C-alpha positions in Angstrom: 115.9 104.7 99.2 113.1 103.7 101.7 114.8 105.6 104.5 114.8 108.8 102.4 111.1 108.3 101.4 110.1 107.7 105.0 112.0 110.7 106.2 110.3 112.9 103.7 106.9 111.6 104.7 107.8 112.3 108.3 108.7 115.9 107.5 105.5 116.4 105.5 103.4 115.1 108.4 105.3 117.2 110.9 104.8 120.3 108.6 101.0 119.7 108.3 100.7 119.1 112.1 102.6 122.3 112.9 100.5 124.4 110.4 97.3 123.0 111.8 98.4 123.8 115.4 99.2 127.4 114.4 96.0 128.0 112.3 93.5 126.5 114.7 90.8 124.0 114.3 88.3 125.7 112.0 90.8 127.2 109.6 93.0 124.2 109.4 90.0 121.9 108.9 88.8 124.0 106.0 92.3 124.4 104.5 93.3 120.7 104.7 89.9 119.6 103.3 90.5 121.7 100.3 94.1 120.5 99.9 93.2 116.8 100.2 90.2 117.1 97.9 92.6 118.3 95.2 95.2 115.6 96.0 92.8 112.7 96.5 92.0 111.9 92.9 95.6 111.8 92.0 96.5 109.1 94.5 95.7 105.8 93.0 94.6 102.7 94.9 95.5 99.4 93.6 93.1 96.5 92.8 94.9 94.5 95.5 94.1 97.1 98.2 90.4 97.2 97.1 90.2 93.4 97.3 91.7 93.4 100.8 89.3 96.1 101.8 86.3 94.2 100.5 87.5 90.9 102.0 87.9 92.6 105.4 84.2 93.7 105.6 81.8 91.2 107.2 79.2 89.8 104.8 75.7 90.7 106.1 72.3 89.7 104.7 70.0 92.6 103.9 66.6 92.4 105.7 
């Protein structure tokens, strides 16, 4: 099952890369920003990932 999932992810990345090469920098930047703004809220991040992210940041004192 993982092999199929990784293969599909690979195909999606190759598809996006090919489309961006064909469209050019400005158009592909605009297009993909619109696509990922729509997709972004639907992708959930787990509490575990947030904790790891916070733990990875160095703790600094504010001046």
